[in-house]
C-alpha positions as CSV (number, residue, x, y, z in Angstrom):
1,M,10.5,-0.9,21.6
2,N,7.6,-3.9,21.6
3,K,7.4,-4.8,17.9
4,K,4.0,-6.4,16.5
5,I,4.2,-9.5,14.6
6,V,2.8,-9.4,11.1
7,G,2.0,-12.1,8.4
8,R,3.3,-12.3,5.0
9,K,-0.3,-11.2,3.8
10,E,-2.4,-8.6,5.9
11,S,-5.1,-6.3,5.6
12,I,-4.6,-2.5,5.4
13,S,-6.9,0.4,5.2
14,I,-5.8,3.8,3.6
15,L,-8.3,6.1,5.2
16,D,-7.4,9.1,2.9
17,L,-8.7,7.1,-0.3
18,E,-11.6,5.6,1.7
19,L,-10.0,1.9,0.7
20,F,-10.8,-0.3,3.5
21,D,-9.5,-3.9,4.4
22,L,-7.3,-4.0,1.2
23,D,-5.3,-7.4,0.7
24,A,-1.7,-6.5,1.0
25,K,1.6,-8.3,0.5
26,V,4.0,-7.5,3.1
27,D,7.3,-7.4,1.3
28,T,10.6,-6.9,2.8
29,G,12.3,-7.0,-0.6
30,A,10.4,-3.6,-1.2
31,D,11.8,-0.5,0.0
32,S,8.4,1.5,0.2
33,N,4.6,1.0,0.0
34,A,3.1,0.5,-3.4
35,L,-0.4,0.7,-4.7
36,H,-1.9,-0.5,-7.7
37,C,-3.9,2.3,-9.9
38,D,-4.4,3.2,-13.5
39,D,-4.3,6.3,-15.5
40,I,-1.7,7.9,-13.6
41,V,-1.2,11.6,-14.6
42,I,1.0,14.5,-13.0
43,E,0.0,18.0,-13.6
44,N,1.1,21.1,-11.2
45,D,2.3,19.2,-8.4
46,K,-0.6,17.3,-8.2
47,V,-1.2,13.5,-9.2
48,S,-4.4,12.1,-10.6
49,F,-5.3,8.3,-10.7
50,T,-8.0,5.6,-10.9
51,L,-7.8,3.2,-8.1
52,L,-7.7,-0.7,-8.7
53,D,-9.4,-2.2,-11.5
54,E,-12.7,-3.5,-12.1
55,I,-12.5,-6.7,-11.0
56,H,-11.6,-5.5,-7.5
57,P,-14.6,-5.4,-5.0
58,S,-13.5,-1.8,-3.8
59,Y,-13.1,-0.5,-7.6
60,H,-15.4,2.5,-8.0
61,G,-14.0,4.1,-11.2
62,K,-13.7,7.4,-9.6
63,R,-10.5,9.6,-10.3
64,I,-8.7,10.9,-7.2
65,T,-6.3,14.0,-7.3
66,L,-4.1,14.6,-4.4
67,P,-0.7,16.4,-3.8
68,L,2.2,15.0,-5.1
69,Y,4.3,14.0,-2.4
70,K,7.5,13.4,-4.7
71,I,8.7,11.2,-7.5
72,K,10.7,8.2,-6.8
73,H,13.0,6.2,-9.2
74,V,12.1,2.6,-8.0
75,K,13.4,-0.7,-9.4
76,S,10.5,-3.0,-10.1
77,S,10.2,-6.9,-9.2
78,N,11.2,-7.5,-13.1
79,G,14.6,-5.3,-12.6
80,T,13.3,-2.1,-14.6
81,V,13.7,1.3,-13.1
82,Q,10.6,3.2,-13.1
83,A,9.7,6.8,-12.0
84,R,6.9,6.6,-9.8
85,P,4.7,9.0,-8.1
86,S,4.0,8.9,-4.4
87,I,1.6,10.7,-2.1
88,K,1.5,10.9,1.6
89,V,-1.7,9.3,3.3
90,V,-2.9,7.9,6.5
91,V,-3.2,4.4,6.6
92,K,-4.9,2.0,9.4
93,F,-2.9,-1.1,10.0
94,F,-3.2,-3.4,13.1
95,G,-5.8,-0.9,14.8
96,K,-3.4,2.1,14.7
97,N,-3.2,5.1,12.2
98,Y,0.2,6.0,10.8
99,K,1.2,8.6,8.2
100,S,2.6,6.8,5.1
101,V,4.1,7.3,1.9
102,I,2.6,5.3,-1.0
103,S,4.0,5.1,-4.6
104,L,1.4,4.7,-7.2
105,T,1.7,2.2,-10.1
106,N,0.1,-0.5,-12.3
107,R,0.3,-3.8,-10.5
108,A,-2.4,-5.3,-12.6
109,D,-0.1,-8.3,-13.2
110,M,0.2,-8.7,-9.5
111,K,-1.8,-10.6,-7.1
112,F,-2.0,-8.2,-4.4
113,P,-3.0,-4.5,-5.2
114,M,-0.9,-3.1,-2.2
115,L,2.8,-3.8,-1.1
116,I,4.0,-3.2,2.4
117,G,7.5,-2.3,2.2
118,R,10.3,-2.2,4.7
119,R,10.4,1.4,5.4
120,F,7.0,1.3,6.9
121,L,7.6,-2.1,8.7
122,K,11.0,-0.7,10.3
123,D,11.1,-0.3,13.8
124,R,7.3,-1.3,14.4
125,F,7.0,-4.8,13.1
126,L,8.6,-8.1,12.7
127,V,7.6,-10.4,9.7
128,D,6.7,-14.0,10.4
129,V,6.4,-15.4,6.8
130,A,4.5,-18.5,7.9
131,Q,1.4,-16.2,9.1
132,E,-1.3,-14.5,7.2
133,Y,-3.8,-12.1,8.1
134,L,-2.5,-11.8,11.9
135,C,-4.4,-8.3,12.1
136,N,-7.6,-10.2,11.8
137,K,-7.0,-12.5,14.2
138,Q,-5.8,-10.1,17.2
139,N,-7.7,-10.4,20.3
140,G,-10.2,-12.4,18.1
141,E,-11.1,-9.0,16.4
142,I,-11.8,-7.9,12.8
143,I,-9.8,-4.6,12.6
């Protein structure tokens, strides 16, 4: 299989959430993808949340409600275990659409609103930590 090389920082679009060209940190230490949001509420197999925060250019303050995919127990970067809801969405990455599971969490104190984890990268991409935003440099196109 021919794997694409990605940098340590890339742009990703979450089509189901109408979030385009979101800055993401490629994190091989993270098992799954994670997205920053606030006011996460789970009710009747649905999860409601507000995307990002007011300082982010894509912030619009709207509440989003989607089917709950599952609740995962995730060890965060500070070592604590959190129960995080996750959703299943379509993302656009390097010009292709992929189904992806994304856990929802408050990443307000993190530099990037999105993490791309190992499970998404596996069998598709190799990471070159010396590079950044290779998706924007692919054939000179902005994707």
